[in-house]
Each structure stands twice: as structure tokens, then as C-alpha cells.
C-alpha positions as CSV (number, residue, x, y, z in Angstrom):
1,M,-49.9,9.3,88.8
2,T,-50.6,11.6,85.9
3,A,-49.9,10.0,82.5
4,A,-47.1,11.5,80.5
5,A,-48.2,13.7,77.6
6,P,-47.7,12.5,74.0
7,I,-44.8,14.8,73.5
8,A,-41.3,14.1,72.2
9,V,-39.0,16.8,73.4
10,A,-36.3,17.6,70.8
11,L,-33.0,17.7,72.7
12,D,-31.1,19.8,70.2
13,A,-28.5,20.9,72.7
14,P,-24.9,22.2,72.1
15,N,-23.5,19.7,74.6
16,L,-24.4,16.5,76.4
17,E,-24.6,18.1,79.8
18,T,-27.3,20.5,78.7
19,A,-29.2,17.7,76.9
20,A,-29.1,15.5,80.0
21,R,-30.3,18.5,82.2
22,W,-33.2,19.2,79.9
23,A,-34.1,15.5,79.8
24,S,-34.2,15.3,83.6
25,L,-36.4,18.3,83.8
26,V,-39.0,17.2,81.2
27,T,-39.1,13.5,81.8
28,P,-41.8,13.7,84.5
29,H,-44.2,15.3,82.0
30,V,-43.6,13.8,78.6
31,S,-43.6,10.3,77.0
32,T,-40.5,10.6,74.7
33,L,-37.1,12.2,74.3
34,K,-35.8,12.9,70.8
35,V,-32.1,12.6,69.9
36,G,-31.3,14.2,66.6
37,L,-28.3,14.5,64.3
38,E,-26.6,17.3,66.2
39,L,-26.4,15.4,69.5
40,Y,-25.8,11.9,68.0
41,L,-23.1,12.9,65.6
42,K,-21.2,14.7,68.4
43,Y,-21.6,12.1,71.1
44,G,-22.8,8.9,69.5
45,P,-24.5,6.2,71.6
46,D,-23.5,8.0,74.8
47,A,-26.1,10.7,73.9
48,V,-28.9,8.1,74.2
49,A,-27.5,6.6,77.5
50,S,-27.1,10.0,79.1
51,I,-30.5,11.4,78.3
52,R,-32.3,8.2,79.1
53,G,-30.5,7.9,82.5
54,A,-32.3,5.5,84.8
55,S,-35.7,6.3,83.5
56,R,-37.9,4.1,81.3
57,I,-38.8,6.9,79.0
58,Q,-38.9,6.0,75.3
59,V,-36.3,7.4,72.9
60,F,-37.0,8.7,69.4
61,L,-33.7,8.4,67.4
62,D,-34.1,11.0,64.6
63,L,-31.2,10.2,62.3
64,K,-33.2,10.5,59.0
65,L,-31.3,7.7,57.3
66,H,-31.2,8.0,53.5
67,D,-28.9,5.8,51.4
68,I,-28.9,2.6,49.4
69,P,-30.9,-0.2,51.1
70,N,-27.9,-2.2,52.3
71,T,-26.2,0.8,53.9
72,V,-29.4,1.9,55.7
73,A,-30.0,-1.7,56.9
74,G,-26.4,-1.7,58.4
75,A,-26.9,1.7,60.0
76,A,-30.2,0.6,61.5
77,R,-28.5,-2.5,62.9
78,S,-25.7,-0.5,64.4
79,V,-28.1,1.4,66.7
80,A,-30.4,-1.5,67.5
81,R,-28.7,-2.1,70.9
82,L,-29.8,1.4,72.0
83,K,-33.4,0.1,71.8
84,P,-35.0,3.3,70.3
85,A,-38.7,3.2,70.2
86,Y,-38.6,5.1,66.9
87,L,-35.9,5.4,64.2
88,T,-36.3,7.8,61.3
89,V,-35.6,7.2,57.6
90,H,-36.4,9.4,54.7
91,A,-39.5,8.2,52.8
92,Q,-37.9,9.6,49.6
93,G,-35.3,6.8,49.9
94,G,-37.9,4.5,48.4
95,A,-39.7,1.3,49.3
96,D,-36.7,-1.0,49.1
97,M,-34.7,1.2,51.5
98,I,-37.6,1.4,54.0
99,K,-38.1,-2.3,53.8
100,A,-34.4,-3.0,54.5
101,A,-34.6,-0.8,57.6
102,V,-37.7,-2.5,58.8
103,E,-36.2,-6.0,58.4
104,A,-32.9,-4.9,60.1
105,V,-34.6,-3.8,63.3
106,P,-38.0,-5.4,63.7
107,Q,-38.2,-4.4,67.4
108,T,-38.1,-0.7,66.5
109,K,-40.8,1.4,64.8
110,I,-39.2,2.5,61.5
111,T,-40.5,6.0,61.1
112,A,-40.6,7.5,57.6
113,V,-40.2,11.2,57.2
114,T,-42.4,12.4,54.4
115,V,-41.8,16.2,53.7
116,L,-39.8,18.3,56.1
117,T,-41.9,20.9,58.0
118,S,-39.3,23.5,57.0
119,L,-40.3,23.2,53.3
120,G,-43.0,25.2,51.7
121,E,-44.6,24.9,48.3
122,G,-41.8,26.9,46.6
123,D,-39.2,24.6,48.1
124,L,-40.9,21.5,46.9
125,A,-41.1,22.9,43.3
126,A,-37.4,23.8,43.4
127,T,-36.5,20.2,44.4
128,G,-38.6,18.7,41.7
129,L,-41.1,17.1,44.2
130,A,-44.6,17.4,42.7
131,G,-46.9,19.3,45.1
132,P,-48.9,20.6,46.7
133,A,-47.3,19.5,49.9
134,S,-50.4,17.6,51.1
135,D,-50.3,15.5,48.0
136,A,-46.6,14.8,48.2
137,V,-47.0,13.8,51.9
138,R,-49.9,11.4,51.1
139,R,-48.0,9.7,48.3
140,L,-44.9,9.2,50.4
141,A,-46.9,8.1,53.4
142,A,-48.7,5.4,51.3
143,L,-45.4,4.2,49.9
144,A,-43.7,4.0,53.3
145,V,-46.5,2.1,55.0
146,G,-46.6,-0.3,52.0
147,A,-42.9,-1.0,52.6
148,G,-43.5,-1.8,56.3
149,A,-43.0,1.5,58.2
150,R,-45.0,1.6,61.4
151,A,-44.8,5.4,62.0
152,L,-44.7,8.5,59.8
153,V,-43.6,12.1,60.3
154,C,-45.7,14.8,58.7
155,S,-46.7,18.3,59.5
156,P,-49.8,18.9,61.6
157,Q,-51.5,20.4,58.5
158,E,-51.4,17.0,56.7
159,V,-52.3,14.7,59.7
160,A,-56.0,14.4,58.9
161,A,-55.4,13.6,55.2
162,V,-52.6,11.1,56.0
163,R,-54.8,9.4,58.7
164,A,-57.5,9.0,56.1
165,E,-55.0,7.5,53.7
166,I,-53.3,5.0,56.0
167,G,-55.8,4.1,58.7
168,T,-55.4,4.0,62.5
169,E,-52.6,1.4,63.0
170,I,-49.7,3.7,62.1
171,D,-48.3,6.2,64.5
172,L,-48.4,9.8,63.2
173,I,-45.6,12.1,64.5
174,T,-45.8,15.8,64.0
175,P,-43.0,18.3,64.2
176,G,-43.8,22.0,63.6
177,V,-45.8,22.1,66.7
178,R,-45.8,25.5,68.5
179,P,-47.9,26.7,71.5
180,K,-50.1,29.7,70.6
181,G,-48.0,32.8,70.4
182,A,-44.6,31.0,70.1
183,K,-42.2,31.9,67.4
184,A,-42.3,29.8,64.2
185,D,-38.5,29.8,64.0
186,D,-37.5,27.8,60.8
187,Q,-40.8,25.9,60.6
188,T,-43.2,26.6,57.8
189,R,-46.2,24.2,58.2
190,I,-47.1,24.5,61.9
191,S,-50.0,24.3,64.3
192,T,-50.6,24.4,68.1
193,P,-50.3,21.2,70.2
194,E,-54.1,21.1,70.7
195,E,-54.8,21.4,66.9
196,A,-52.3,18.7,66.1
197,L,-53.9,16.2,68.5
198,A,-57.4,17.1,67.3
199,A,-56.3,16.4,63.7
200,G,-55.2,12.9,64.7
201,A,-51.5,13.1,65.7
202,D,-50.2,10.5,68.1
203,L,-46.9,12.1,69.1
204,L,-46.0,15.8,69.0
205,V,-42.4,16.9,68.5
206,I,-41.7,20.1,70.4
207,G,-38.2,21.6,70.8
208,R,-37.4,25.2,71.3
209,P,-40.7,26.3,72.9
210,I,-39.6,23.9,75.8
211,T,-35.9,23.8,75.7
212,G,-35.5,27.5,75.1
213,A,-37.7,28.4,78.1
214,A,-36.2,29.7,81.3
215,D,-37.5,26.6,83.0
216,P,-37.9,23.7,80.5
217,G,-39.6,21.5,83.1
218,A,-42.2,24.1,83.8
219,A,-42.7,24.7,80.0
220,A,-43.2,21.0,79.4
221,A,-45.6,20.7,82.3
222,A,-47.7,23.7,81.1
223,I,-48.0,22.2,77.6
224,A,-48.9,18.8,79.0
225,A,-51.5,20.3,81.3
226,G,-53.1,22.1,78.3
227,L,-53.4,18.8,76.4
228,R,-54.9,17.0,79.4
229,H,-57.4,19.9,79.8
230,R,-58.4,19.6,76.1
231,A,-58.9,15.8,76.6
């Protein structure tokens, strides 16, 4: 049996039926399904149950929690029964907040989001976050890992620098991944799947290039085949 590719398909669907259909089509080819705010806020825990179905595929619950430590810990505990492999928090919430999430759900990899891939240098300056982006990402990565995060989200362009900063034990997850020739959409710091893996990424988040295709299953299979060919 062919191993699933290290891809998390972002199921940003308008309804649960569409998300479940996409999930069933891509599950044979990828390792992970990502449930984000759009789907979770509309359907709650049912979103996870529906897209997981009877499969053993791992779920990446991308809620980007960002609040005071006590509130984030409570929110993390509230989704623990869903058994997500990954649960995101914003690294900018600080070390105490990240540590609270880690302690609340030790069986889940708390995943710290460093700098959103939709932000460019001008956006960082406007929000008061000292750049360049690569420096901001490395600072936040070191802070998060020091607080106990076991995975990080950064753009493919920062993967190599982050890997050098935090070592090999932390999972690096990269959104902003687009096959060659695909539209950038609202992503700014992007690369191809092959480039992201070569830089040291462990898991690639890919959404619209797969879910927006006429046949999402075929699109996922094609990207997965390209990664196996590279290996």
C-alpha cells in the first residue's frame, strides 16, 4: 500500500456535505485533514466527526486560539475529546498561554502559528511586529518551543531558518503551498510542495489547489505522486 503524502488538505467548505465529500475523495492520498474556523464555527464537533468518518486519518484542528492563558486552556480541553493530532494557537499569545494549552491537552500536539502566510513585510510593520518576516518567525518559533509547543506553522520561505533554530524534534507545518502554476490567491509567502519539503517541512497545508479542482481526489493524488517522485 502506498504511504499517504504529508499533506493536510484544508477543508474550507461552505457546508458539511461538501467538506465530507472532499474528505472522502482525498483521504486515500494524504495523511491529514484540516478543519478550520469556517467549518468548526458553523458545525462544531460534528465537523470533525463527519470528515473523519470511519477512517483513521489524523485531524488538524486549526482554531488559532489566542486569549488569556486560562481561557485558552479551557478551550483546548473542550476539544480534547475530538482527539485532534494538532491544535493551533497563536504564538503571539505568549509563553504562558502556549504552556497553558500544552498542559491542558498533553495528548495533542499544540501547534504555534508564527506569522500568517497572508502577511508581507508592510503588513508586519503596520501591526508593530518587528521584521523582517524571517526574524519575527524565528523569534516566535523559539518562544513557542520554549513554552512546550510540539509543532509550528510558518511559511515555506522560513522553514530552513526555523529548522536551524529549533532542531529536528518539532513538526514544521507549512501553509502557502501551491503547485507550480497555481494561483497565489491571498497567500504572500509561498512555494511549491517540492520546495517546501526540500527546505525541511514535515506537513504541507494545501487547500484550494485541491478542493477547487474539478476532481479533488485526482488533484490530491497528482500532488502526492509528485512528492513521491521527488523522494
